[in-house]
gemmi code that builds the backbone of each chain (N, CA, C; Angstrom):
import gemmi

chains = {
    "A": [
        ("UNK", (3.831, 60.273, -17.857), (5.346, 60.198, -18.063), (5.987, 59.303, -18.905)),
        ("UNK", (5.491, 59.183, -20.804), (6.126, 58.093, -21.048), (6.801, 58.051, -21.765)),
        ("UNK", (8.081, 56.872, -21.711), (9.468, 56.984, -22.003), (9.872, 57.299, -22.970)),
        ("UNK", (11.333, 57.648, -23.064), (11.403, 57.833, -24.391), (12.064, 56.715, -25.128)),
        ("UNK", (12.160, 57.160, -26.317), (12.358, 55.373, -27.241), (13.774, 55.278, -27.331)),
        ("UNK", (14.638, 55.999, -26.783), (15.690, 55.907, -26.724), (16.413, 55.178, -25.365)),
        ("UNK", (15.946, 55.198, -24.564), (15.802, 54.821, -23.527), (15.901, 52.980, -23.431)),
        ("UNK", (16.310, 52.350, -22.452), (16.125, 50.775, -22.755), (14.503, 50.656, -22.284)),
        ("UNK", (14.362, 49.860, -23.202), (12.650, 49.025, -22.807), (12.183, 49.058, -21.882)),
        ("UNK", (12.853, 48.627, -20.768), (12.969, 47.554, -19.581), (13.032, 48.928, -18.225)),
        ("UNK", (12.066, 48.466, -17.686), (11.837, 48.968, -15.831), (12.573, 50.939, -15.886)),
        ("UNK", (11.877, 51.376, -16.798), (12.760, 52.460, -16.510), (12.428, 53.798, -16.130)),
        ("UNK", (10.681, 53.421, -15.447), (10.090, 54.180, -14.367), (10.484, 53.327, -12.899)),
        ("UNK", (10.095, 53.756, -12.233), (10.306, 52.757, -11.367), (9.550, 53.879, -9.755)),
        ("UNK", (8.616, 53.470, -8.946), (7.723, 53.909, -7.778), (8.093, 53.095, -6.401)),
        ("UNK", (8.660, 54.403, -6.025), (9.349, 53.649, -4.584), (8.342, 53.977, -3.102)),
        ("UNK", (8.047, 53.325, -2.636), (7.126, 53.658, -1.369), (7.836, 53.358, -0.280)),
        ("UNK", (8.048, 54.160, 0.526), (8.680, 54.423, 1.812), (8.409, 55.461, 2.581)),
        ("UNK", (7.567, 55.501, 3.722), (7.567, 55.939, 5.288), (8.745, 56.669, 5.521)),
        ("UNK", (9.623, 56.274, 5.344), (11.139, 56.442, 5.602), (11.812, 57.278, 4.909)),
        ("UNK", (11.705, 58.656, 5.303), (12.161, 59.328, 3.782), (14.260, 59.271, 3.699)),
        ("UNK", (14.373, 59.267, 4.926), (15.988, 58.963, 4.942), (16.478, 58.270, 4.164)),
        ("UNK", (15.761, 56.938, 3.889), (15.691, 55.454, 3.002), (15.321, 55.498, 1.931)),
        ("UNK", (13.987, 56.079, 1.631), (13.636, 56.180, 0.723), (14.267, 57.195, -0.413)),
        ("UNK", (14.532, 58.475, -0.109), (15.602, 59.337, -0.622), (16.851, 58.923, -1.133)),
        ("UNK", (17.291, 58.444, 0.032), (19.093, 57.619, -0.636), (18.902, 55.876, -1.780)),
        ("UNK", (18.054, 55.626, -1.779), (17.431, 54.248, -2.368), (16.726, 55.092, -3.892)),
        ("UNK", (16.003, 56.166, -3.611), (15.940, 57.019, -4.904), (16.893, 57.485, -5.807)),
        ("UNK", (17.971, 58.251, -4.907), (19.138, 58.561, -5.469), (19.957, 57.630, -6.231)),
        ("UNK", (20.500, 56.584, -5.672), (21.022, 55.765, -5.757), (20.292, 54.924, -7.161)),
        ("UNK", (18.810, 54.803, -7.444), (18.299, 54.344, -8.848), (18.476, 55.144, -10.080)),
        ("UNK", (18.576, 56.906, -9.275), (18.542, 57.910, -10.545), (19.802, 57.666, -10.978)),
        ("UNK", (20.904, 57.344, -10.103), (21.986, 57.111, -11.040), (22.604, 56.045, -11.554)),
        ("UNK", (21.531, 54.847, -11.676), (21.596, 53.907, -12.171), (20.833, 54.201, -13.902)),
        ("UNK", (20.358, 55.336, -13.825), (19.676, 55.748, -15.229), (18.205, 56.005, -15.133)),
        ("UNK", (17.518, 55.348, -14.231), (15.951, 55.507, -14.166), (15.466, 56.482, -13.348)),
        ("UNK", (14.211, 56.809, -13.931), (13.376, 57.614, -13.219), (12.433, 57.420, -12.043)),
        ("UNK", (12.590, 58.384, -11.164), (12.169, 57.387, -9.656), (11.121, 58.695, -9.218)),
        ("UNK", (10.337, 57.749, -8.801), (9.016, 58.922, -8.516), (8.517, 58.153, -6.802)),
        ("UNK", (8.904, 58.956, -6.086), (8.918, 58.493, -4.785), (7.508, 59.277, -4.448)),
        ("UNK", (7.186, 57.574, -2.827), (5.745, 58.133, -2.243), (5.867, 57.617, -0.995)),
        ("UNK", (5.655, 58.165, -0.034), (5.613, 58.129, 1.331), (4.387, 57.247, 1.741)),
        ("UNK", (3.339, 57.431, 1.089), (2.361, 56.100, 1.485), (1.709, 56.252, 0.391)),
        ("UNK", (1.028, 54.695, 0.100), (0.669, 53.788, -0.834), (-0.668, 54.508, -1.127)),
        ("UNK", (-1.200, 55.735, -0.835), (-2.224, 56.145, -1.169), (-1.770, 57.247, -2.603)),
        ("UNK", (-0.567, 57.775, -2.311), (-0.456, 58.774, -3.231), (0.690, 57.554, -4.340)),
        ("UNK", (0.838, 56.174, -4.202), (1.205, 55.797, -5.173), (0.384, 55.296, -5.685)),
        ("UNK", (-0.966, 54.429, -5.218), (-2.276, 54.575, -6.012), (-2.747, 55.479, -6.945)),
        ("UNK", (-2.159, 56.750, -6.285), (-2.538, 58.067, -7.179), (-1.584, 57.805, -8.566)),
        ("UNK", (-0.524, 57.675, -8.556), (0.589, 57.397, -9.914), (0.001, 56.793, -10.578)),
        ("UNK", (-0.225, 55.188, -9.919), (-0.356, 54.125, -10.931), (-1.650, 54.263, -11.301)),
        ("UNK", (-2.586, 54.794, -11.127), (-4.069, 54.863, -11.591), (-3.680, 56.299, -12.570)),
        ("UNK", (-2.476, 57.303, -12.582), (-2.369, 58.517, -13.754), (-1.918, 57.959, -14.973)),
        ("UNK", (-3.134, 58.181, -16.005), (-2.574, 57.581, -17.323), (-1.080, 58.415, -17.664)),
        ("UNK", (-0.793, 59.912, -16.979), (0.377, 60.335, -17.906), (1.779, 59.470, -17.113)),
        ("UNK", (1.584, 58.506, -15.984), (2.849, 57.657, -15.664), (2.942, 56.326, -15.944)),
        ("UNK", (4.008, 55.981, -17.142), (4.003, 54.540, -17.518), (5.116, 53.782, -16.727)),
        ("UNK", (4.326, 53.356, -15.340), (5.283, 52.957, -14.379), (5.801, 50.980, -14.602)),
        ("UNK", (7.004, 51.148, -14.180), (7.375, 49.766, -14.907), (7.737, 49.012, -13.760)),
        ("UNK", (8.296, 49.654, -12.454), (8.421, 48.677, -11.094), (7.942, 49.221, -10.143)),
        ("UNK", (7.452, 48.873, -8.847), (6.865, 48.963, -7.418), (7.774, 48.703, -6.766)),
        ("UNK", (8.143, 49.380, -5.845), (9.426, 48.705, -4.660), (8.793, 49.226, -3.583)),
        ("UNK", (7.809, 48.452, -2.877), (7.101, 48.252, -1.734), (7.773, 47.831, -0.237)),
        ("UNK", (8.506, 49.172, 0.578), (9.680, 49.257, 0.971), (9.051, 49.715, 2.313)),
        ("UNK", (7.587, 49.808, 2.670), (7.080, 50.664, 3.765), (6.867, 49.524, 5.030)),
        ("UNK", (7.514, 50.039, 5.759), (7.766, 49.082, 7.352), (5.990, 49.821, 8.051)),
        ("UNK", (5.229, 50.458, 7.224), (4.436, 51.237, 8.029), (2.878, 50.076, 7.917)),
        ("UNK", (3.419, 49.725, 7.083), (1.525, 48.636, 6.620), (2.311, 46.993, 7.435)),
        ("UNK", (1.062, 46.415, 7.706), (1.688, 44.834, 8.216), (1.753, 43.968, 7.246)),
        ("UNK", (2.035, 43.020, 6.901), (2.473, 42.048, 6.029), (1.603, 41.642, 5.042)),
        ("UNK", (0.162, 41.411, 5.864), (-1.249, 40.945, 5.427), (-1.627, 42.405, 4.251)),
        ("UNK", (-1.283, 43.545, 5.033), (-1.493, 44.961, 3.879), (-0.599, 45.192, 2.850)),
        ("UNK", (0.550, 44.780, 2.717), (1.558, 44.795, 1.776), (1.343, 43.679, 0.814)),
        ("UNK", (0.722, 42.798, 1.073), (0.337, 41.888, 0.529), (-0.437, 42.013, -0.565)),
        ("UNK", (-1.749, 42.875, 0.570), (-3.224, 43.080, -0.181), (-2.945, 44.404, -1.442)),
        ("UNK", (-1.813, 45.588, -1.058), (-1.609, 45.849, -2.206), (-0.986, 45.545, -3.398)),
        ("UNK", (-0.566, 44.643, -2.805), (0.768, 43.853, -4.128), (0.103, 43.378, -4.755)),
        ("UNK", (-1.548, 42.420, -4.084), (-2.854, 41.766, -5.155), (-3.399, 42.917, -5.746)),
        ("UNK", (-2.851, 43.988, -5.341), (-4.238, 45.148, -6.275), (-3.599, 45.783, -7.149)),
        ("UNK", (-2.390, 45.557, -7.047), (-1.476, 46.296, -8.050), (-1.647, 45.428, -9.240)),
        ("UNK", (-1.506, 43.895, -8.998), (-1.154, 43.011, -10.267), (-2.456, 42.659, -10.655)),
        ("UNK", (-3.344, 43.009, -9.598), (-5.074, 43.004, -10.700), (-5.014, 43.626, -11.871)),
        ("UNK", (-4.715, 45.407, -10.803), (-5.228, 46.587, -11.854), (-3.950, 46.996, -13.051)),
        ("UNK", (-2.820, 46.392, -12.321), (-1.858, 47.132, -13.228), (-1.144, 45.678, -13.618)),
        ("UNK", (-1.400, 44.806, -14.333), (-0.625, 43.615, -14.604), (0.452, 43.484, -15.120)),
        ("UNK", (0.845, 44.956, -15.985), (2.350, 45.149, -16.530), (3.222, 45.583, -15.350)),
        ("UNK", (3.184, 45.737, -14.087), (3.825, 46.661, -13.327), (4.358, 45.433, -12.619)),
        ("UNK", (6.023, 45.510, -12.238), (6.432, 44.672, -11.785), (6.542, 44.867, -9.768)),
        ("UNK", (5.936, 43.873, -8.986), (5.979, 44.431, -7.696), (7.076, 43.634, -6.646)),
        ("UNK", (7.757, 44.902, -5.874), (8.758, 43.626, -4.994), (8.524, 44.592, -3.521)),
        ("UNK", (8.060, 43.337, -3.232), (8.315, 44.041, -1.558), (9.370, 43.861, -0.876)),
        ("UNK", (9.482, 44.586, -0.033), (11.217, 44.836, 0.750), (10.523, 45.141, 2.322)),
        ("UNK", (10.891, 44.351, 3.055), (10.278, 44.486, 4.345), (11.514, 45.337, 5.562)),
        ("UNK", (13.112, 45.184, 4.746), (13.758, 45.945, 5.792), (14.827, 46.609, 4.402)),
        ("UNK", (15.264, 47.614, 5.045), (16.185, 48.544, 4.518), (17.129, 47.559, 3.391)),
        ("UNK", (18.031, 46.819, 3.856), (18.999, 45.791, 3.789), (18.606, 45.621, 2.312)),
        ("UNK", (16.967, 44.977, 2.548), (16.583, 44.323, 1.494), (16.631, 45.439, 0.587)),
        ("UNK", (15.805, 46.158, 0.785), (15.825, 47.716, -0.069), (16.570, 47.573, -1.034)),
        ("UNK", (18.043, 48.055, -0.279), (19.128, 48.010, -0.928), (19.634, 47.045, -1.786)),
        ("UNK", (19.242, 45.931, -1.553), (19.751, 44.567, -2.562), (18.814, 44.650, -3.368)),
        ("UNK", (17.362, 45.314, -3.380), (16.468, 44.934, -4.607), (17.329, 45.895, -5.738)),
        ("UNK", (17.419, 47.626, -5.220), (17.975, 48.340, -6.015), (19.477, 48.009, -6.416)),
        ("UNK", (20.067, 47.436, -5.906), (21.291, 46.834, -6.697), (20.666, 45.897, -7.675)),
        ("UNK", (20.123, 44.628, -7.533), (19.766, 44.241, -8.488), (19.273, 44.967, -9.734)),
        ("UNK", (17.902, 45.859, -9.481), (17.701, 46.670, -10.565), (18.697, 47.189, -11.313)),
        ("UNK", (19.577, 47.535, -10.780), (20.741, 48.506, -11.408), (21.425, 47.967, -12.271)),
        ("UNK", (21.831, 46.454, -11.666), (22.399, 45.817, -12.939), (21.624, 45.300, -14.351)),
        ("UNK", (20.041, 45.592, -13.790), (19.539, 44.942, -15.307), (19.270, 46.631, -16.042)),
        ("UNK", (19.013, 47.666, -15.717), (19.094, 49.043, -15.796), (19.811, 50.151, -16.870)),
        ("UNK", (19.215, 51.147, -17.099), (19.292, 51.334, -18.392), (21.134, 51.515, -18.694)),
        ("UNK", (22.059, 51.664, -17.303), (23.268, 51.520, -17.197), (24.022, 50.326, -17.417)),
        ("UNK", (23.274, 49.339, -16.941), (23.670, 47.925, -16.879), (24.801, 47.830, -15.740)),
        ("UNK", (24.835, 48.505, -14.419), (25.390, 48.473, -13.424), (25.208, 49.580, -12.275)),
        ("UNK", (25.686, 48.835, -11.500), (25.583, 49.540, -10.366), (26.394, 50.790, -9.936)),
        ("UNK", (25.943, 52.256, -9.629), (27.231, 53.154, -9.353), (27.619, 52.899, -8.371)),
        ("UNK", (27.719, 51.897, -7.084), (28.639, 51.489, -6.390), (27.740, 49.941, -5.243)),
        ("UNK", (28.320, 49.704, -4.647), (27.754, 48.387, -4.155), (26.571, 49.080, -3.000)),
        ("UNK", (25.906, 47.976, -2.834), (24.634, 48.164, -2.003), (25.160, 48.375, -0.642)),
        ("UNK", (26.367, 47.712, -0.133), (26.692, 48.067, 1.190), (27.180, 49.421, 1.662)),
        ("UNK", (27.468, 50.269, 0.390), (27.996, 51.596, 0.684), (26.168, 52.471, 0.488)),
        ("UNK", (25.935, 51.711, -0.227), (24.264, 52.720, -0.036), (23.442, 52.563, 1.133)),
        ("UNK", (23.684, 51.325, 1.906), (23.582, 51.149, 3.599), (24.526, 51.750, 4.034)),
        ("UNK", (25.926, 52.088, 4.088), (26.783, 52.578, 5.417), (25.868, 53.787, 5.143)),
        ("UNK", (25.858, 54.546, 4.329), (25.565, 56.106, 3.854), (24.049, 55.975, 4.488)),
        ("UNK", (23.306, 55.340, 4.465), (21.961, 55.604, 5.082), (22.316, 55.395, 6.441)),
        ("UNK", (22.962, 55.221, 6.619), (23.478, 54.825, 8.189), (24.016, 56.273, 8.768)),
        ("UNK", (24.924, 56.680, 7.804), (25.436, 57.837, 8.526), (24.958, 59.077, 8.140)),
        ("UNK", (23.572, 58.976, 7.360), (22.468, 60.350, 7.553), (21.954, 60.209, 8.402)),
        ("UNK", (21.209, 58.841, 8.963), (20.552, 58.505, 10.239), (21.686, 58.961, 11.051)),
        ("UNK", (22.840, 58.935, 11.321), (23.223, 59.051, 12.579), (23.230, 60.800, 12.672)),
        ("UNK", (23.410, 61.404, 11.255), (23.393, 63.066, 11.502), (22.322, 63.654, 11.814)),
        ("UNK", (21.087, 62.982, 11.569), (20.170, 63.133, 11.816), (19.553, 63.208, 13.295)),
        ("UNK", (19.670, 62.173, 13.723), (19.879, 62.102, 15.311), (20.091, 63.133, 16.202)),
    ],
    "B": [
        ("UNK", (31.441, 55.022, -8.249), (31.603, 56.377, -7.149), (30.339, 56.460, -6.219)),
        ("UNK", (31.561, 56.934, -4.877), (30.572, 56.523, -3.664), (29.208, 57.351, -3.527)),
        ("UNK", (28.591, 57.584, -2.606), (27.811, 58.916, -1.852), (28.604, 59.877, -1.607)),
        ("UNK", (29.828, 59.678, -1.025), (30.261, 61.023, -0.459), (30.933, 61.901, -1.435)),
        ("UNK", (31.568, 60.739, -2.473), (32.257, 61.611, -3.699), (31.157, 62.333, -4.466)),
        ("UNK", (30.292, 61.735, -4.525), (29.040, 62.362, -5.466), (28.712, 63.645, -5.016)),
        ("UNK", (28.595, 63.277, -2.983), (28.193, 64.717, -2.985), (29.028, 65.923, -3.161)),
        ("UNK", (30.338, 65.416, -2.815), (31.726, 66.350, -3.225), (31.640, 67.062, -4.877)),
        ("UNK", (30.714, 66.629, -5.207), (30.657, 67.392, -6.719), (30.154, 68.505, -6.669)),
        ("UNK", (30.228, 69.682, -7.150), (29.593, 71.022, -6.850), (28.477, 71.239, -7.832)),
        ("UNK", (27.291, 70.106, -7.416), (26.005, 70.874, -8.324), (24.939, 71.048, -7.211)),
        ("UNK", (24.454, 72.060, -7.394), (23.504, 72.715, -6.631), (22.886, 71.889, -6.108)),
        ("UNK", (22.035, 72.042, -5.119), (21.043, 71.214, -4.086), (19.601, 71.347, -4.144)),
        ("UNK", (18.502, 71.196, -4.365), (17.560, 71.676, -4.026), (16.632, 70.487, -3.095)),
        ("UNK", (15.781, 71.090, -2.410), (15.172, 70.285, -1.739), (13.501, 70.458, -1.953)),
        ("UNK", (12.841, 69.751, -2.690), (11.377, 70.193, -3.253), (10.678, 69.340, -2.470)),
        ("UNK", (9.431, 70.397, -1.536), (8.722, 69.783, -0.465), (6.995, 70.084, -1.475)),
        ("UNK", (6.288, 69.121, -1.033), (4.838, 69.582, -1.521), (4.303, 67.908, -1.120)),
        ("UNK", (2.922, 68.107, -0.717), (2.504, 66.301, -0.154), (1.338, 66.027, -1.505)),
        ("UNK", (1.822, 67.242, -2.567), (0.978, 66.628, -4.045), (1.720, 66.088, -4.905)),
        ("UNK", (1.747, 64.482, -4.571), (3.101, 63.860, -5.378), (3.614, 63.930, -7.201)),
        ("UNK", (2.459, 64.667, -7.664), (2.856, 64.399, -9.282), (3.366, 66.031, -9.269)),
        ("UNK", (2.709, 66.661, -8.505), (3.426, 68.131, -8.186), (4.803, 68.410, -7.974)),
        ("UNK", (4.819, 67.390, -7.006), (6.383, 67.555, -6.392), (7.067, 66.716, -7.242)),
        ("UNK", (7.068, 65.772, -8.188), (8.044, 65.169, -9.049), (7.969, 65.177, -10.003)),
        ("UNK", (7.287, 66.072, -10.664), (7.485, 67.161, -11.509), (7.968, 68.310, -11.575)),
        ("UNK", (8.075, 68.930, -10.572), (9.282, 70.100, -10.258), (11.096, 69.429, -9.942)),
        ("UNK", (10.488, 68.436, -9.213), (12.091, 67.909, -8.967), (12.611, 67.717, -9.875)),
        ("UNK", (11.756, 66.739, -11.438), (12.558, 66.590, -12.446), (12.698, 67.758, -13.471)),
        ("UNK", (12.042, 69.223, -13.609), (12.644, 69.778, -13.471), (14.111, 70.166, -13.386)),
        ("UNK", (13.943, 70.428, -12.264), (15.173, 70.877, -11.389), (16.361, 70.081, -11.292)),
        ("UNK", (16.152, 68.673, -12.230), (17.716, 67.538, -12.021), (17.618, 67.825, -13.706)),
        ("UNK", (16.578, 68.271, -14.603), (16.804, 68.677, -16.065), (18.214, 69.757, -15.432)),
        ("UNK", (17.549, 70.560, -15.147), (18.583, 72.042, -14.806), (19.760, 71.666, -14.443)),
        ("UNK", (20.378, 70.235, -13.923), (21.431, 70.031, -13.546), (21.519, 70.117, -11.805)),
        ("UNK", (20.521, 69.939, -11.082), (20.749, 70.133, -9.693), (20.521, 68.329, -9.098)),
        ("UNK", (20.986, 68.739, -7.737), (20.528, 67.354, -7.249), (19.467, 67.603, -6.408)),
        ("UNK", (18.789, 66.625, -6.501), (17.586, 66.880, -5.678), (16.241, 65.676, -5.305)),
        ("UNK", (16.746, 66.548, -3.727), (15.862, 65.874, -2.748), (14.361, 66.027, -2.563)),
        ("UNK", (13.750, 65.207, -2.318), (12.016, 65.397, -2.146), (11.693, 64.476, -1.112)),
        ("UNK", (10.980, 65.616, -0.182), (9.533, 65.514, 0.749), (8.497, 65.493, 0.933)),
        ("UNK", (7.377, 64.726, 1.553), (6.010, 64.705, 1.843), (5.422, 66.026, 2.275)),
        ("UNK", (6.158, 66.339, 3.158), (6.019, 67.621, 4.241), (7.171, 68.033, 4.928)),
        ("UNK", (6.616, 68.875, 5.612), (7.862, 69.749, 6.154), (8.473, 68.696, 7.185)),
        ("UNK", (7.983, 68.007, 8.001), (8.346, 67.036, 8.789), (9.611, 66.038, 8.275)),
        ("UNK", (8.915, 65.678, 7.062), (10.333, 65.280, 6.397), (10.914, 66.269, 5.607)),
        ("UNK", (11.126, 67.326, 5.444), (12.315, 68.081, 4.992), (13.048, 68.578, 6.435)),
        ("UNK", (12.239, 68.739, 7.372), (13.076, 69.185, 8.292), (14.245, 67.705, 8.483)),
        ("UNK", (13.947, 66.507, 8.172), (14.851, 65.437, 8.972), (15.950, 65.724, 7.932)),
        ("UNK", (15.506, 65.545, 6.509), (16.117, 65.454, 5.866), (17.356, 66.729, 5.817)),
        ("UNK", (16.851, 67.795, 6.068), (17.552, 69.392, 6.511), (18.531, 68.962, 7.223)),
        ("UNK", (18.643, 68.117, 8.438), (19.357, 67.624, 9.333), (20.511, 66.463, 8.969)),
        ("UNK", (20.519, 66.565, 7.627), (21.366, 65.492, 7.286), (22.039, 65.854, 6.063)),
        ("UNK", (21.331, 66.578, 5.448), (21.929, 66.551, 3.813), (22.179, 68.175, 3.824)),
        ("UNK", (22.811, 68.578, 2.653), (22.928, 70.352, 2.713), (22.452, 70.558, 1.140)),
        ("UNK", (21.488, 71.380, 1.456), (20.885, 72.177, 0.765), (20.751, 73.644, 0.287)),
        ("UNK", (21.180, 74.126, -0.994), (21.140, 75.716, -1.495), (19.654, 76.020, -1.446)),
        ("UNK", (19.027, 75.180, -1.928), (17.762, 76.142, -1.987), (16.035, 75.211, -1.503)),
        ("UNK", (15.616, 75.134, -0.829), (14.364, 74.897, -0.743), (13.027, 75.376, -1.318)),
        ("UNK", (12.188, 74.933, -1.754), (11.087, 74.874, -2.611), (9.964, 74.432, -1.803)),
        ("UNK", (9.065, 74.701, -1.431), (7.881, 74.523, -0.381), (6.917, 74.737, -0.623)),
        ("UNK", (5.638, 74.137, -0.826), (3.781, 74.331, -0.843), (4.144, 74.893, 0.360)),
        ("UNK", (2.655, 75.326, 0.484), (2.640, 76.124, 1.840), (1.298, 74.909, 2.906)),
        ("UNK", (0.144, 74.724, 2.513), (-1.027, 73.489, 2.961), (-0.353, 72.035, 2.954)),
        ("UNK", (-0.012, 71.797, 4.024), (0.612, 70.410, 3.707), (-0.062, 69.262, 5.138)),
        ("UNK", (-0.062, 68.421, 5.560), (-0.328, 67.569, 6.548), (0.775, 67.491, 7.301)),
        ("UNK", (0.910, 67.169, 8.863), (2.171, 67.232, 9.856), (1.860, 68.276, 10.682)),
        ("UNK", (3.250, 68.522, 11.146), (3.316, 69.154, 12.387), (3.566, 70.700, 12.002)),
        ("UNK", (4.018, 70.638, 10.850), (3.663, 72.239, 10.504), (3.950, 72.357, 9.303)),
        ("UNK", (3.280, 74.214, 8.767), (3.246, 74.216, 7.058), (4.289, 74.308, 6.296)),
        ("UNK", (4.245, 74.756, 5.346), (5.657, 75.720, 4.536), (5.690, 77.002, 5.071)),
        ("UNK", (4.785, 77.572, 5.494), (5.544, 78.965, 5.697), (6.496, 78.342, 7.507)),
        ("UNK", (6.162, 77.732, 8.364), (6.821, 77.345, 9.202), (8.220, 76.464, 9.107)),
        ("UNK", (8.273, 75.618, 7.937), (9.036, 75.662, 7.440), (10.425, 76.157, 6.757)),
        ("UNK", (9.641, 77.345, 6.028), (10.655, 78.480, 5.361), (11.265, 79.117, 6.798)),
        ("UNK", (10.453, 79.393, 7.948), (10.761, 80.413, 8.588), (11.973, 79.784, 9.430)),
        ("UNK", (11.548, 77.806, 9.441), (13.087, 77.334, 10.561), (14.333, 77.197, 9.529)),
        ("UNK", (14.134, 77.265, 8.022), (14.975, 77.146, 7.365), (15.973, 78.398, 7.250)),
        ("UNK", (15.019, 79.729, 7.744), (15.410, 80.701, 7.652), (16.245, 80.988, 8.736)),
        ("UNK", (16.055, 80.989, 10.139), (17.082, 80.521, 11.259), (18.120, 79.885, 11.269)),
        ("UNK", (17.788, 78.542, 10.952), (18.607, 77.643, 11.272), (19.787, 77.266, 10.247)),
        ("UNK", (19.489, 77.871, 8.812), (20.127, 78.039, 7.636), (20.085, 79.067, 6.865)),
        ("UNK", (20.669, 80.170, 7.399), (20.565, 81.816, 6.844), (20.418, 81.478, 5.475)),
        ("UNK", (21.376, 81.571, 4.810), (22.523, 80.974, 3.593), (21.452, 80.557, 2.819)),
        ("UNK", (20.518, 79.577, 2.831), (20.039, 79.071, 2.145), (18.745, 79.798, 1.304)),
        ("UNK", (18.606, 79.531, 0.431), (17.323, 79.916, -0.397), (16.077, 79.368, -0.121)),
        ("UNK", (15.025, 79.929, 0.094), (13.908, 79.888, 0.400), (12.629, 80.156, -0.685)),
        ("UNK", (11.742, 79.259, -1.245), (11.292, 79.805, -2.473), (9.682, 78.980, -1.655)),
        ("UNK", (8.751, 80.026, -1.728), (7.117, 79.738, -1.123), (6.410, 79.160, -2.206)),
        ("UNK", (5.746, 78.976, -2.846), (4.936, 78.039, -4.077), (3.596, 77.491, -3.146)),
        ("UNK", (2.417, 78.355, -3.854), (1.575, 78.082, -2.656), (-0.320, 78.653, -3.750)),
        ("UNK", (-1.218, 77.866, -3.814), (-2.473, 78.566, -4.277), (-2.492, 79.906, -4.168)),
        ("UNK", (-2.420, 79.617, -2.437), (-3.051, 81.579, -1.868), (-2.428, 82.602, -2.178)),
        ("UNK", (-2.822, 84.013, -1.740), (-1.783, 84.737, -2.280), (-1.020, 85.320, -0.967)),
        ("UNK", (0.167, 85.077, -0.958), (0.601, 85.479, 0.327), (2.026, 86.173, -0.094)),
        ("UNK", (1.599, 86.836, -1.135), (2.874, 87.691, -1.672), (2.984, 89.247, -0.755)),
        ("UNK", (2.117, 89.555, 0.628), (2.087, 90.309, 1.134), (2.536, 90.221, 2.527)),
        ("UNK", (1.796, 88.804, 2.540), (2.710, 88.201, 3.669), (4.183, 87.474, 3.914)),
        ("UNK", (4.575, 87.713, 2.760), (6.366, 87.374, 2.531), (7.176, 88.134, 1.892)),
        ("UNK", (6.141, 89.687, 2.205), (7.036, 90.375, 1.474), (8.198, 90.756, 2.615)),
        ("UNK", (9.156, 91.252, 2.513), (10.348, 91.580, 3.228), (10.679, 90.772, 4.269)),
        ("UNK", (10.401, 89.052, 3.889), (11.253, 88.353, 4.952), (12.467, 87.583, 4.424)),
        ("UNK", (12.398, 87.609, 2.913), (13.324, 87.311, 1.810), (13.163, 86.111, 1.290)),
        ("UNK", (12.171, 85.569, 1.747), (11.468, 83.590, 1.043), (10.955, 84.612, -0.101)),
        ("UNK", (11.227, 84.089, -1.510), (10.501, 84.464, -2.575), (9.158, 83.540, -2.356)),
        ("UNK", (8.077, 84.329, -3.090), (7.055, 83.383, -3.352), (6.212, 83.788, -4.760)),
        ("UNK", (6.290, 82.288, -5.314), (5.428, 82.075, -6.773), (4.401, 81.605, -6.613)),
        ("UNK", (3.320, 82.310, -6.457), (1.966, 81.936, -6.945), (1.847, 80.804, -7.462)),
        ("UNK", (0.612, 79.803, -7.377), (0.264, 78.583, -8.277), (-0.601, 78.967, -8.955)),
        ("UNK", (-0.763, 78.513, -10.537), (0.468, 78.183, -10.697), (0.970, 79.047, -11.538)),
        ("UNK", (2.598, 78.236, -11.552), (3.895, 79.130, -11.695), (4.137, 78.176, -12.833)),
        ("UNK", (5.195, 79.115, -13.248), (6.126, 78.260, -14.494), (7.624, 77.661, -13.907)),
        ("UNK", (7.749, 76.433, -14.448), (8.749, 76.085, -13.527), (10.239, 76.560, -14.312)),
        ("UNK", (10.098, 77.295, -15.538), (11.455, 77.478, -15.363), (11.684, 79.059, -15.183)),
        ("UNK", (10.581, 79.872, -14.546), (11.042, 80.952, -14.216), (11.355, 80.933, -12.739)),
        ("UNK", (10.817, 79.682, -12.143), (11.174, 79.696, -10.741), (12.541, 79.157, -10.715)),
        ("UNK", (13.149, 78.305, -11.366), (14.584, 77.733, -11.591), (15.076, 78.454, -11.629)),
        ("UNK", (15.192, 79.482, -12.907), (15.634, 80.929, -13.022), (15.913, 81.675, -11.846)),
        ("UNK", (14.677, 81.840, -11.332), (14.997, 82.942, -10.323), (15.992, 81.982, -9.369)),
        ("UNK", (15.897, 80.800, -8.883), (16.846, 79.985, -8.364), (18.445, 79.968, -8.611)),
        ("UNK", (18.287, 79.873, -9.888), (19.587, 79.748, -10.637), (20.344, 81.905, -9.825)),
        ("UNK", (19.984, 82.578, -10.451), (20.151, 83.897, -10.276), (20.461, 84.172, -8.612)),
        ("UNK", (19.405, 83.520, -7.783), (19.546, 83.535, -6.481), (20.913, 82.895, -6.064)),
        ("UNK", (21.407, 82.193, -6.832), (22.277, 81.171, -5.983), (24.102, 81.975, -6.411)),
        ("UNK", (23.407, 82.635, -7.590), (24.959, 83.047, -8.416), (25.089, 84.190, -7.390)),
        ("UNK", (24.233, 84.709, -7.041), (23.823, 85.921, -6.436), (25.113, 86.305, -5.077)),
        ("UNK", (24.728, 84.916, -4.271), (25.047, 84.598, -3.061), (26.518, 84.480, -2.546)),
    ],
}
model = gemmi.Model(1)
for chain_id, residues in chains.items():
    chain = gemmi.Chain(chain_id)
    for i, (resn, *xyz) in enumerate(residues, 1):
        res = gemmi.Residue()
        res.name, res.seqid = resn, gemmi.SeqId(i, " ")
        for name, pos in zip(("N", "CA", "C"), xyz):
            atom = gemmi.Atom()
            atom.name, atom.element = name, gemmi.Element(name[0])
            atom.pos, atom.b_iso = gemmi.Position(*pos), 0.0
            res.add_atom(atom)
        chain.add_residue(res)
    model.add_chain(chain)
structure = gemmi.Structure()
structure.add_model(model)
structure.setup_entities()
């Protein structure tokens, strides 16, 4: 998926990798409200598939998976930097960090504003988790 | 606008379930372009987690996926727990006989996203 000319040239397609479907879904929804196209991957294998696909012009990868050890996360980030040097890789080890990253990305995104504070996003994730339990 | 306020807006909500990331993403984007709020799940287990914490009008699921149950198991769970929710099964296998008279719509792969979304819209209107 190549970017339409009318969109901001920067960071319009984001790939988020997180095995936690509740957090992934909520952060993806937040980023979509900021005007980004968001691709969701539960695992890095699927993420690799999308990064290697010529159909998708991914700008940012948010690696939010806790499933990977920090060394694996670093190795995966290194792999992206080597094979896809134009892609910005952001690593978040906690949901708090992921929400903060998403809020920072929103401030630079197509709408140039956050739809709501990242603390609200965290509270929303907490409420969804409580419902799911 | 907070998530709660956004949820209150009457936009139809779809859950798209497929382990093939590209297929899932493209179908989800078609639904978004048609005005749906869409959540995505990698398999039935993730879908069941999302069904436990969010409300959906329709679930569109592939059949063969990794996890504790497949798309048919998910369709049965949805029909039992959420009888008003529309269920659409998509598959490369011919399941038309198996799904006949179950209330589950079946679209064999390759299917047209537009036809599928039209079917869902009609189903939601006639509910």
